[in-house]
N, C-alpha and C positions, 0 to 999 in steps of 0.2 A: 361298107358296113362297119369296118374297124373305126373309121373316122367318126361315124355316127355314135358308136358306143363310147368313144372318148369324149365327145361333146356332151353326151348324157352324164358322163362322170364329172365333167366340169360343173354342170348344173347341180349335181349331188354335192360336190365340194363347196359350191357357193351356199347351198342350203345348210350344210354342216356348219359353216362359219356363222350362220345367223343364230345358232344356238348360243345364247349369251348368258353364262352362269351368273355374271354380276347382276344383270337385269332380273334374272329369275330369283336370286336370293334376296335382293332388295324388295322385290314385290311380295315374295312369300313371307318374309320375316318382319318386314316393316310396313308393308303396303305402300311402298315408296317407288316412284318412277324416277330413276337416277337422272333422266334427261332434264328433269325440272328441279334438280337439287345439286348443291355443291358446284362442281365444275361443269356439270351437265354431260360428262363423259360416261359412257357405258363401259367402264373398264375397272380393273382391279384397284387402281389408285383412288378413284372416287368411292368405290365400295368400302375401302379401308376406312375412310372418314366416318362412315355410317355403321359399319358392322365389325370393324377391327381387322387386324392384320391376318388373323387366322382364316377368316372367310375370304379375304382378298387373295391370299395365297392359293386357296382352293380354286378361285376363279381364274387366277393367272395360269395355273398348271392345266386347268381344263382347256383354256385357249391354246396352250402349247400342244396338248394332246390332239386337238382337232387338226392343227396344222401338220403334226407329225404323222397322223393316221393317213391323211390325204396323200402326202408325199411318199410315204413308205409303201403304201398300196400301189401307187403308180409305178414306183421303182420295182416292186416285186412282180408286177405284171410285165416287166421288161420294156416299158415305154421309153421313148426317147427323152433326152434331156429337155427338149422344148416342151413336151407334154408334162413332164414332172414340174417344170417351172410354172407352167400354166395352172396346174392343179394347186400349187402353193399360193399363187396369186388369187385364184378363185375363192379359196377359203378366207383369205384376208379381206377380199371384197365383200364377202358375206358378213363378216364381222363388222366392217366399217359402215356398210350400207345395207342393213337388214330391211327387206321389203315391207315387213309387217310393223316396223317402227318408224315409218316415214323416212326410211333410208338415213337414219341418224343412230349410229352405233358407237363402237369404241374406236380406239386409235390403231389397234392391230400390232402394237409393239411386241407383245409376247409371241405372236405368230410370226412376225418378221424375224425375230431372234431365232426361233425354232427352225424356220425354213432356211435361214442362212447357215445355221450350224449343221444342218443335214446336207445341204447342197454344197456349201463352201465352208468347211470346218474352220480353217485358219482365219478367214474373214469373220466368221461367226465369233471366234474368240476375241477378235479386235472389238466387235460390237459389244460383247459381254464386258470388256474392259471399260469401254466408254460409258456403258449403262451403270456399271458399278461406281465409276468416278462421279457420274451425275448424282447418284444417290448420296454419296458421302459429301459432295460439294454443295448439295441442295440446288443444283442447276440441272436437274434431270432433263427438262425439255430441250435446253440448249445443247447438252451433250448428246442426246438422242439424235437431234437434227444433224449435228456435226458428224456423228458416226454414220448416219444414213447417206450423207454426201461422200464420205471417205470410202465406204465399202465398195461401191462400183469402181472407183479409181484403183483401189488395191486389186480387185478382181481382174481388171483390164491389165494392169501392170504385171500381174503374176500369171498372165496367159490362160485365164480360165475359159471354159467353153462359152461361146457367144450366148447360148440360151440362159446360162446361169448369170452372166453379166446383165442380160435383159431382165432377169428376175430381180436383181438388186436395183435396177433402174425403175422397175415397176413398183417395188416397195417404196422407194423414195417418192415417186409420183403420187402413190396412194396416200402417203403420209402428208405431203404438202396439200393435196386436195382436201383431205379430211380435216387438217388443221384450219385451212382457210374456211371451210364450211362452219367450223366452230360448233357452238351449242345454241342453235336458234331459240330454243325455249328459254335460255338464260340471257343471251346477249342481243335480242332483237332490237330493243330500243336504242342501245348504244351504237349499233351498226348504222342506224339511220342518222344519228347525230354526228358521228365522226368515223366514216367507213375506213379511212386510211389508218387511223390509230388502232381501230379494232382489228383489221386484217394483219397489221404488223404484230400486234400482241398475240394474235392467234397463231401465226406462222412461226414466229421466233420463240415465244414463251409458252405456246400451247394453252393459253387461257384468255378469258374475256378481258378487255381493257378495263382499268379501274375508272 
């Protein structure tokens, strides 16, 4: 029975992650589907282009709050490290692949950052440093990817629990899969013309090829 209740909680965590404030704000205020505009990403960075940094910040912190809520509730219930990690990944999965939007959502970086800070605070600070460097260097996508590869290595070297290392590997895998998926509504034609170039651009630079 306990396992069943935890599985139900994982479903709830996934559904929580599908609540995407970036999508909601763009729809409500502009009548715009972010999947078909700008980068095609349902995240704060794409929202900022259309509604400004203030609304983008709201969406960013809403994503953070969803991840934090799922993790902290699991922790408060006294669940194991493995179930805490699973809850964190379930929220990110919901954000990245919402069932009601054809499984095309955001990138989950705000949630990945929040989850890492809660489960692995020191590794989370490393992630914050790389994200900050990315913003100031204007190489956000590359710095994000580098950080996501580095964090599992640090977690392993610093002797963190296996479940939390698995969380960081899951975050990395989700990021790579979501980047490779790209924004089909934006880059469908280009993918047919030059799939290698498109996939390279998506995975490394997190954007559709020019």
